[in-house]
DRENVEX-838574 format. One line per field, with one value per atom (N, C-alpha, C): x, y, z; atom name; residue number from 0. Coordinates in steps of 0.2 Angstrom, whole numbers, plus 2048, in hexadecimal, padded with zeros to 3 digits. Layout:
x: c(X	...)
y: c(Y	...)
z: c(Z	...)
atom: c(CA	...)
nr: c(NUM	...)
***
This chain:
x: c(4BC	4C2	4C4	4CA	4CE	4CC	4CD	4CC	4D1	4D7	4DC	4D9	4D6	4D3	4CE	4C9	4C4	4C7	4CC	4D0	4D3	4D6	4D9	4D3	4CE	4C9	4C5	4C4	4C1	4C5	4CC	4D0	4D0	4D0	4D0	4C9	4C4	4BE	4BE	4C1	4C1	4C5	4CB	4CF	4CB	4C7	4C3	4BE	4BB	4B6	4BA	4C0	4C3	4C5	4C7	4C8	4C2	4BC	4B6	4B4	4B5	4B3	4B8	4BE	4C3	4C1	4BE	4BC	4B6	4B2	4AC	4AE	4B2	4B4	4BA	4BE	4C4	4C3	4C7	4C5	4C7	4CC	4CE	4D0	4D1	4D2	4D9	4DE	4E4	4E4	4E1	4E0	4DB	4D6	4D2	4D6	4DA	4DE	4E2	4E5	4EA	4E6	4E1	4DD	4DA	4D8	4D5	4DB	4E0	4E6	4E8	4EA	4ED	4E8	4E2	4DE	4DB	4DA	4D7	4DC	4E3	4E8	4E9	4EA	4EB	4E5	4DF	4D9	4D8	4D9	4D8	4DD	4E3	4E9	4E7	4E4	4E2	4DD	4D8	4D3	4D5	4DA	4DD	4E1	4E4	4E8	4E3	4DE	4D9	4D6	4D4	4D2	4D7	4DD	4E2	4E3	4E3	4E3	4DD	4D7	4D1	4D1	4D4	4D4	4DB	4DE	4E5	4E7	4E4	4E6	4EC	4F0	4F6	4F4	4EF	4ED	4EA	4E6	4E2	4E7	4EC	4F1	4F6	4F7	4FB	4F7	4F1	4EC	4EC	4EB	4EA	4F1	4F6	4FD	4FE	4FC	4FD	4F8	4F2	4ED	4F0	4F2	4F5	4FB	4FF	505	503	4FE	4FB	4F8	4F4	4F0	4F6	4FB	500	504	504	508	503	4FD	4F9	4F5	4F3	4EF	4F3	4F9	4FC	4FF	500	502	4FC	4F6	4F0	4EF	4EF	4EE	4F3	4F9	4FE	4FD	4FB	4F9	4F3	4EE	4E8	4EA	4EE	4F0	4F4	4F9	4FD	4F9	4F4	4F0	4EB	4E9	4E5	4E9	4EF	4F3	4F5	4F7	4F8	4F2	4EC	4E6	4E3	4E7	4E5	4E0	4DF	4DB	4DF	4DC	4DF	4DF	4E4	4E5	4E0	4DE	4DA	4DD	4D9	4DB	4DF	4DF	4E3	4E9	4EA	4F0	4F7	4FC	502	506	507	50C	50A	50D	50C	513	517	51E	51E	518	518	516	515	512	517	51D	522	523	523	524	51E	518	512	512	514	514	518	51E	523	520	51D	51A	514	510	50B	50D	513	516	519	51C	51F	519	514	50E	50B	50A	507	50C	513	517	518	516	516	51D	521	527	527	52A	52A	530	52F	534	532	536	535	531	52B	527	52B	52A	52D	52A)
y: c(103	101	0FA	0F9	0F3	0EE	0E8	0E2	0E3	0E6	0E7	0EC	0F1	0F6	0F3	0EF	0EB	0E6	0E3	0DE	0E2	0E8	0EB	0EE	0F1	0F4	0EE	0E9	0E3	0E0	0E0	0DE	0E3	0E9	0EF	0EE	0ED	0ED	0E6	0E1	0DB	0DC	0E0	0E1	0E6	0EB	0EF	0EB	0E6	0E2	0DE	0DB	0D7	0DC	0E2	0E7	0E8	0E9	0EA	0E4	0DE	0D8	0D7	0D9	0D9	0DE	0E4	0E8	0E5	0E1	0DE	0D8	0D4	0CD	0CD	0D1	0D0	0D3	0D0	0D0	0D7	0DA	0E0	0E6	0EC	0F2	0F1	0EE	0ED	0E9	0E3	0DF	0E2	0E6	0E9	0EF	0F2	0F8	0F5	0EF	0EC	0E9	0E6	0E4	0EA	0EF	0F4	0F8	0F9	0FD	0FA	0F3	0F0	0EF	0EC	0EB	0F1	0F6	0FC	100	100	103	100	0FA	0F6	0F6	0F6	0F6	0FD	102	109	10A	108	109	105	0FF	0FB	0FE	101	104	10A	10E	114	112	10C	10A	107	104	102	108	10D	113	117	117	11A	116	10F	10B	10C	10D	10E	115	11A	121	123	121	122	12A	12F	136	137	13B	13D	140	145	148	143	13F	13A	135	133	12E	132	138	13C	13C	13E	13F	138	133	12C	12A	12B	12A	12E	134	139	136	135	132	12B	127	121	122	126	128	12B	12F	132	12D	129	123	11E	11D	118	11B	121	125	126	128	12A	124	11F	11A	116	114	110	115	11B	120	121	122	123	11D	117	111	110	112	111	116	11C	121	11F	11C	119	113	10F	109	10B	110	112	116	11A	11E	119	114	10F	10B	109	106	10A	110	115	116	116	117	112	10C	106	101	101	0FC	0F6	0F1	0EA	0E6	0E2	0DE	0D8	0D5	0CF	0CA	0C6	0C2	0BC	0BA	0B5	0B7	0BE	0C0	0BD	0BC	0B9	0BD	0C3	0C7	0CF	0D3	0DA	0DD	0DE	0E1	0E8	0EC	0F3	0F5	0F0	0F1	0F5	0F3	0F6	0FD	0FE	105	10A	107	10B	10C	108	109	10F	10F	114	11B	11B	121	123	11F	121	123	120	123	12A	12B	132	137	135	13A	13B	136	137	13C	13B	13F	146	147	14E	14F	14A	14A	14C	151	153	150	14C	148	147	145	144	13D	13D	137	131	12B	125	122)
z: c(E0A	E0E	E0C	E0E	E0C	E11	E10	E15	E1A	E19	E1F	E24	E21	E26	E2A	E27	E2B	E30	E2E	E32	E39	E37	E3D	E41	E3E	E43	E46	E43	E47	E4C	E4B	E51	E56	E55	E5A	E5E	E5B	E5E	E63	E60	E64	E6B	E6A	E70	E75	E72	E76	E7A	E77	E7A	E80	E7E	E83	E89	E88	E8E	E92	E8E	E92	E96	E93	E97	E9D	E9C	EA2	EA7	EA6	EAB	EAF	EAC	EAF	EB3	EB0	EB3	EB8	EB8	EBC	EC3	EC8	ECF	ED2	ED0	ED4	ED0	ED3	ECF	ECB	ECD	ECA	EC4	EC4	EBE	EB9	EBB	EB7	EB3	EB6	EB3	EAE	EB0	EAB	EA5	EA6	EA0	E9C	E9F	E9B	E97	E9B	E98	E92	E92	E8D	E87	E88	E83	E80	E83	E80	E7D	E7F	E7B	E75	E75	E6E	E6A	E6D	E69	E65	E69	E66	E61	E62	E5D	E57	E57	E52	E4E	E51	E4E	E4A	E4D	E4A	E44	E44	E3E	E39	E3B	E36	E32	E36	E33	E2F	E30	E2C	E26	E26	E20	E1C	E1F	E1B	E18	E1A	E18	E17	E12	E11	E0F	E12	E11	E16	E14	E18	E1F	E1E	E24	E29	E27	E2B	E2E	E2A	E2D	E33	E32	E37	E3D	E3C	E42	E46	E42	E45	E49	E46	E49	E4F	E4F	E55	E5B	E59	E5E	E61	E5D	E5F	E64	E62	E67	E6D	E6D	E73	E77	E74	E78	E7B	E77	E7A	E80	E80	E85	E8B	E8A	E90	E93	E90	E93	E98	E97	E9C	EA2	EA0	EA5	EAA	EA7	EAC	EB0	EAD	EB1	EB6	EB5	EBA	EC0	EBE	EC3	EC7	EC4	EC8	ECC	ECA	ECE	ED4	ED3	ED8	EDD	EDB	EE0	EE4	EE0	EE4	EE9	EE7	EEC	EF2	EF1	EF6	EFA	EF7	EFB	EFF	EFE	F02	EFF	EF8	EF5	EF5	EF8	EF8	EF2	EF1	EEB	EEC	EE7	EE7	EEC	EF0	EF5	EF2	EEC	EE9	EE5	EE6	EE3	EE6	EE2	EE4	EE9	EE7	EEB	EE9	EED	EED	EEE	EE8	EE8	EEA	EE9	EEB	EF2	EF6	EFD	F01	F01	F06	F04	EFD	EFB	EFC	EFB	EFD	F04	F08	F10	F12	F0F	F10	F0E	F08	F06	F0A	F0C	F11	F18	F1A	F20	F20	F1A	F19	F18	F15	F14	F1B	F1F	F26	F2A	F29	F2D	F2A	F24	F21	F1E	F1C	F1A	F12	F10	F09	F06	F01	EFD	EF6	EF2	EEB	EEB	EE7	EE6	EE4	EE7	EE5	EDF)
atom: c(N	CA	C	N	CA	C	N	CA	C	N	CA	C	N	CA	C	N	CA	C	N	CA	C	N	CA	C	N	CA	C	N	CA	C	N	CA	C	N	CA	C	N	CA	C	N	CA	C	N	CA	C	N	CA	C	N	CA	C	N	CA	C	N	CA	C	N	CA	C	N	CA	C	N	CA	C	N	CA	C	N	CA	C	N	CA	C	N	CA	C	N	CA	C	N	CA	C	N	CA	C	N	CA	C	N	CA	C	N	CA	C	N	CA	C	N	CA	C	N	CA	C	N	CA	C	N	CA	C	N	CA	C	N	CA	C	N	CA	C	N	CA	C	N	CA	C	N	CA	C	N	CA	C	N	CA	C	N	CA	C	N	CA	C	N	CA	C	N	CA	C	N	CA	C	N	CA	C	N	CA	C	N	CA	C	N	CA	C	N	CA	C	N	CA	C	N	CA	C	N	CA	C	N	CA	C	N	CA	C	N	CA	C	N	CA	C	N	CA	C	N	CA	C	N	CA	C	N	CA	C	N	CA	C	N	CA	C	N	CA	C	N	CA	C	N	CA	C	N	CA	C	N	CA	C	N	CA	C	N	CA	C	N	CA	C	N	CA	C	N	CA	C	N	CA	C	N	CA	C	N	CA	C	N	CA	C	N	CA	C	N	CA	C	N	CA	C	N	CA	C	N	CA	C	N	CA	C	N	CA	C	N	CA	C	N	CA	C	N	CA	C	N	CA	C	N	CA	C	N	CA	C	N	CA	C	N	CA	C	N	CA	C	N	CA	C	N	CA	C	N	CA	C	N	CA	C	N	CA	C	N	CA	C	N	CA	C	N	CA	C	N	CA	C	N	CA	C	N	CA	C	N	CA	C	N	CA	C	N	CA	C	N	CA	C	N	CA	C	N	CA	C	N	CA	C	N	CA	C	N	CA	C	N	CA	C	N	CA	C	N	CA	C	N	CA	C)
nr: c(0	0	0	1	1	1	2	2	2	3	3	3	4	4	4	5	5	5	6	6	6	7	7	7	8	8	8	9	9	9	10	10	10	11	11	11	12	12	12	13	13	13	14	14	14	15	15	15	16	16	16	17	17	17	18	18	18	19	19	19	20	20	20	21	21	21	22	22	22	23	23	23	24	24	24	25	25	25	26	26	26	27	27	27	28	28	28	29	29	29	30	30	30	31	31	31	32	32	32	33	33	33	34	34	34	35	35	35	36	36	36	37	37	37	38	38	38	39	39	39	40	40	40	41	41	41	42	42	42	43	43	43	44	44	44	45	45	45	46	46	46	47	47	47	48	48	48	49	49	49	50	50	50	51	51	51	52	52	52	53	53	53	54	54	54	55	55	55	56	56	56	57	57	57	58	58	58	59	59	59	60	60	60	61	61	61	62	62	62	63	63	63	64	64	64	65	65	65	66	66	66	67	67	67	68	68	68	69	69	69	70	70	70	71	71	71	72	72	72	73	73	73	74	74	74	75	75	75	76	76	76	77	77	77	78	78	78	79	79	79	80	80	80	81	81	81	82	82	82	83	83	83	84	84	84	85	85	85	86	86	86	87	87	87	88	88	88	89	89	89	90	90	90	91	91	91	92	92	92	93	93	93	94	94	94	95	95	95	96	96	96	97	97	97	98	98	98	99	99	99	100	100	100	101	101	101	102	102	102	103	103	103	104	104	104	105	105	105	106	106	106	107	107	107	108	108	108	109	109	109	110	110	110	111	111	111	112	112	112	113	113	113	114	114	114	115	115	115	116	116	116	117	117	117	118	118	118	119	119	119	120	120	120	121	121	121)
***
C-alpha cells in the first residue's frame, strides 16, 4: 500500500478515536450525538478512501464509494432522528447550554400528541 493510503487510514482511525472520546467525555446526549456523527462519518469515509487507494481495483473503488455515500446519508439522518426523539421524549439539555431553539416546536408537538390531533410531522 502507498503512503497516501496509510495516511488516509491513519487519519480515519484518529477521527474514530476522537468520536469515541467524545461519546465518553461530553455531557449530554445531544453533544455526544454531534461528536459521534461528525467524527465517525468523516473517519469511516477516510478509512474507505484509504482502502480504495491501497487496493485500486475498479470493483473495490465502486464499493468503497457506494459505502461512503450510504454512510454520509444515513449517519447524520439517524443522529437527527435520535436527537429529535430524545428532545420530544423530554431529555434535558446540559445545564450550561446556552439556548434551546427547538423547545417551542417540541412543546407544540407534545400538545398535539396528547390531544390526539393527526397532523403532518414538523
